N, C-alpha and C positions, 0 to 999 in steps of 0.2 A: 504494500500500500504506500501511497504517497499522501502526506498530510498537508492540507492547506489551512492556515490559521490566520486569525485577525482579532482585533480587540472588539469583540462583541459580547454582550451579556445575555441576549435572547436568541433562542434557536431559530425563531422565525426570520431573523435577519440573514441567515445563511441559506434559507430554502431557495430563494431566487437564484443565488449563485450556484448552488448545487444543480438545479434544473438546467441552467444555462451550460454548465460544464458537461452534464450528461448528454445534452443535445449535440454539443460540438464534438465530443470524443466518442460517444457510445459506451462509455464506461460508467459503471454504477457508482453513485456517491452515497455516503453514509454520514449523517451528522450525529456526533456523539459528544458527551460532556467531557470536559478536560479532566485528565487523570490527576491533576494537581489539586483539584478541589476536593480534598478529603480531610475533614477536621480531625480524624484520628491519627494523621501523620504528624510527626514532629516538624515544626516549621523552622528548619535550620537555615533557610534562605527565603527571600521574598518570592512568592509564586508569581508567575506571569499574569497579566491582566486578562488574558483570554479565558473564557469559560466554556467555549464550544469549539470543536474541531470539525472540519469537513474532511472526511476520509474517502479517498477514491481508489477503487480497485483497478490495477493495471491489467492490460490484456494478457491472458494466459500464454505460457510458452507453447508454441505450436507443435513441438516435437514430443511433448510429454503425454503419455497415457492417452492415446487417441482411441476413443470408443467408436465402434461401428455397430450398426443394426445386425442382430443375429436372431432370426426367428426360432432357432433351436432352443433359446432360452424360454420360449413359451410364456412370455410375460403376461401378467394379469393387470387389470386396471390399477390395482393397489400398488404394484411394483413400479408404475410410471409416476407415482406421486413424488415430487421432489421434497427433500427435507425443508421444513419451515421452522422458524424460531419457536421454541416452546417455553418452558420455565425451568428454573434451577431449584433443586432440593438436595440438601446434604452433599453438595459438591457434584451432583449428577445433573446433566442436561436432559430433560424429559420432553420429548416431542410427540404429542398425540396428534393424529390426523383423522379426518373422516372424508371419504370420497363417495360420490354418487354418480354412477354411469347410467345413461339412458340410451336405448337403441331399439332397432327393429331387425328381426331375423326372418327372412322370407323363405327359408328352407332349413329348419332347425336340424333335421336328421340327414341332410345332404343327400336326399333321395332324388332319383331321376324322374319320378312322377309322384302324384298325391302328396305334394309338398305341404308341410305344416309351417305356418307363419305365426308370429306373435311379437308384440312389443315386449321388451324385457328391461329390467333395471338391475344394477349391481350395487350393493352397499358395501363399502370397503373401510372398516375401521382398522386402525393400526396405532402402535405406540413404539417409539424408538428411545432407548436410554443410552446415553453416551457417558463414558467414564474417561475423561482426559487426564493425561499426565504430561510431563515435560516434553517428551518427544514422541508420544504415541497416543492413540485413542482406541479404546475398546468399546464396542457398541453391541447391544442386543435389540433385535427388532422382532416384534410379533405382529402379524397381520392376517386378515381374513377377507374373503370375497363371498358374499351371499348373493347368488344369482337367482332371480325369480322371473318366470315367464308368465305373462298375463293370461294367455290363452292355452298354455300347455304346462300345467303344474308338474306333470310327470318328469319334465326336463329340469326342474329346479335342482340346484346343486350348491355345495359349499366347498371352498378351497381355503386352506390356511397353512401358514408356515411360521417357523421360529428360526431366526438366523443370528449367529454370532460372528462378529468381524473384528479384526485387530489390524490397525494401520500403524506402522512403525517407521518414523523418519530416522533411519540409521545414521545418515550423515548428509552432507550437501550433495553427495554423489549417489546415494543409495536409498531406496524406499522398499519396504516389504509390506504386503497386504495379504492376510490369511483369513479364510472364512470357513464356516461349517453351517449347514442348513438341513432342517428336517421339515418335510411338507406332506400333506395328505390332500387327496382330491378324488375326482372320478372322471371317467371319460363321458363325453356327451354321446347321445345316440347318433349314429352315423360315423362314429370313430371306433377305433379298436376292433373288437370282434363284430360290431354291428355296422360295418361299412355298407354303403350302397342302400338298396331297398330293405336290407335286414334291419336298418335303424327304425323302421316303422313298427317293429314288433315291440310291444310294451313290456320290456324286461327291466329288472332292477339294473341300475347303472353299474358298470364295472369300477370298483373302488381300488385305490392304490395308495401306497406310501413310498416316499423317496428320501434318500440321504444324498447329500452333496458335500464334498470337502474340496478345498483347492487353495491356491495362492498365486501371487505374482511378485516378481522381483524386478525392479527397475534400476538400471545403472547409467549414470551420466549426469553431470552437473547442468543446471539451467544455463543455456547459452552455448553449450558444448557443440562441436561439429557433429559428433555421433552419439547416439543413445541406444541402449539395448533393453528390451523388455522380455522376460521369460515367464511363462505361466505353466501350470499343471494342475490336475485335479482328477477326481474319481466320483462316480455316481452309482447308486444302486436303486433299481425300481422293482417293487414287488406288489403284485395284486393281492388283495385281501379277501375277495369274495368271488363267487361264481367260478371257482377254480377247477371243478370237474365238469366234463362234457354233459350237456343236458339239452333235450329238446332239439337236437340237430345242430347245436352250436358247440364248437370246441371250447374247452375251458380256458380260463385266463392264465393257467400255469405256463403255457407256452409263450406268453408275453413277458414273463419275468426276465430281467436282464441286468447286467451291469456294464459299465464302460469306464475307461480311463483315457486321459489325453495329456499331451504336453506340446509345447510349441514356443515360438518366439518371434519377435518383430525387431528389426534393426532400422533405425531412422538415421538419415544423413541429411544435415541441413544444407540446402543449396541457395537459400536466400534468408534474410532476417526472419521471415515469418512463414517459410515454406520448407518442407522436408520431403524427400523421397523415401520410400520404405520397401523392404522385402519381408515377407511373412511366410512362416511355415507352421503347419499344425498336423499332428499325428493323433488319431483316435482309434482305439481298439474296442470293438463292441462284442460282447459275449452273452449269448442266451443260455439260461440255466438248463433248459430241456431241449430246445431246438438247435442243436449244434450246427445244422446245415444253414442256419441264418447268421452265424458268426461272420464278421467282416472287419476289415481294416480300411480306414479312410485316411488319405493324405492330401493336403492341399498346399499348393505353392502359388503365392500371389506377390505382385509388385504393385506399387501405387504411389500416391502423393497425399500429403496432409498439409493443411494451410490454415492460417488466420490472416486473410488478406486485409481485413480491417477489423475494428472492434465489433462490427455488425455481421461479418460474414466469415464462416469457417467451415471446414469439411474434410472428409477423408474418402478417397475413392481407391478401391483395390480390384484388380482383375488378375486371373491366373488359371491354373489347371487343377482339376480334382480327380482323384481316383478312388473307387470303392471296390475292393477285391474281397469276394466271398471265399470262405474255406471250402465250400462245396463247389466243385467245378461245373455242376449243372446249373448253378445260379447265374443270373445275368449281371455281369460287372458293369460299372460305369467308368468311363474315361472321357472327360470332356471339360468344357469351360466352367468356371465359377467366378462370381464377383460379389462385391459388397460395397455399398456407398451410403454416406450420410452427410447431408449438407444443411447447415444452420444459417438462418438469416434473422437478425434481430433489428427490426425497425425501431424498437424502443428497448430500453434496458429491462423492462418488465414484460416483454412480449417476444416470442421466438417462433418462427416457422421452421420445421424440419422435414426435408425430403429424404427418405431412406428407402433402400431396396436391397435385394440379394437374389442370388441363384445358387442353390446347393441341394444336396440330397438329405432325405429324412427317412426314419424308420417307418415301414408301412403299417405296423400294428396288425398284421395278419392278412393283408390283401396285396399280393404282388411281392417282388423282391425288394423294392425300394421306391421312394417317392422323389421325383425331381420337382422341387418347388421354386417358383419365381413369384416375387411380389414386390410391389412398390407402394409406399405409404406416405401421405402428406399429413402432418399434424401441426396444430397451432395451440400453443400454451400461452395464456395471458393472465397475468396477475392483476385483477381489478382493484384489489385492496390488499393490505397486509395479511388479512386472514381469509381471503377468498380468491380462488383462481378457477379457470375453466380450461379444459383441453378438448379439442375437436380432432378426431382422427378419421381419415378417409383413405381406403386402400383397395387395390385390385391385385389379384394373384391367380396363379394356375398351378394345380397339382397334377402331375402325370404319374400314374401308377405303372411301373415297368416291371416285367415285360407285358403285363396285361393291358389291354386297350381300354383304359378308363381314364378320363380327364375331368377334373372338377374346376370350373371357372368360379372364382371367388370375387365378391365385392362386399365391402363392409364399411360401416361408418359408426361412430360412437361419440357421444358427448359426455364428458366427465366434469363434475363439480367437486372441488377440493377445498377443505377448510380445516384449520387446526381445531381440535375439540376445545370446548370451553375449559 
């Protein structure tokens, strides 16, 4: 941060200056009281006359920790809610949030005919507790999504997770970020075992539990020509009901699996706010019963990341992806892959994000794999300190290979977010 100060006694006298600087630079400004105004401190010297500071955040380093859209994360509305200031108790920062998503689904079960449509809403409460120390922050987040369909209550579902995360600033050149997460949820009709028209059968949803652990290590000082980011992790997915075959449907046992991955990205600065990158990722997927579905995925990508101005930033990667099955009778994939995410901030409190990707996904019982392509446009706007909205519109296509099935996807969603009282 850089600090702009002057001899003022009232906060309101800095509001106009802050707004003018924000409009000129696109960088967020914060007005805060002077740290010298504390009657509990011993006055060993005369404090300055200033009672408020204008603090302005500088533009982030373009080569550090560039995030890209990854639909494999299967994000829920709650996980898109950004952290907002909460309150402090016993040295802990507590951040409660409450989100409300509203949308319409014109084909809930992803069927080819006799589609079921309904308005739906998702209530997403969450609380995040942060425990900071000198060089690290440990946080625990608990969140849930309660999805309700107005015209199809059989499709109502609940998803929740508990996540612990530790971020450690080792030195000016190194950062470490570790996490562990437990979650529970269920497949919607039309997914998993009930793909296609099978989703129209009114069966109990397939429920699952999942464990995830992982971490990331970044090396490279801010402003350095080169930076390296390494990551790795493991996941375990287990279905908890409908495990035995019944009524012509195979049991969920065959969907149980675990996978682990590792990879890295190297950034090389070619301009003050632009870096080129090379990226590699290795993923080993193992099914607990269906050994013929085991596979290894490898992706090789190159791209660019930039912060052209305080208002525009982005990352674009393109490369080659292979998915090789242990079973030689399975259909492997060898072809292109890409990922992109571009942000535009017309105001410091408003951001548009255009994101997309092309990659493979697990078929959950229909075909050997899914080749997914999708593009999403989102707009997040903070209307006030305690209220923001997010609008998402996207299109996509799922190709089930080698079977001749293609799902064309279009989705839109409106999310309201506010810290809880």
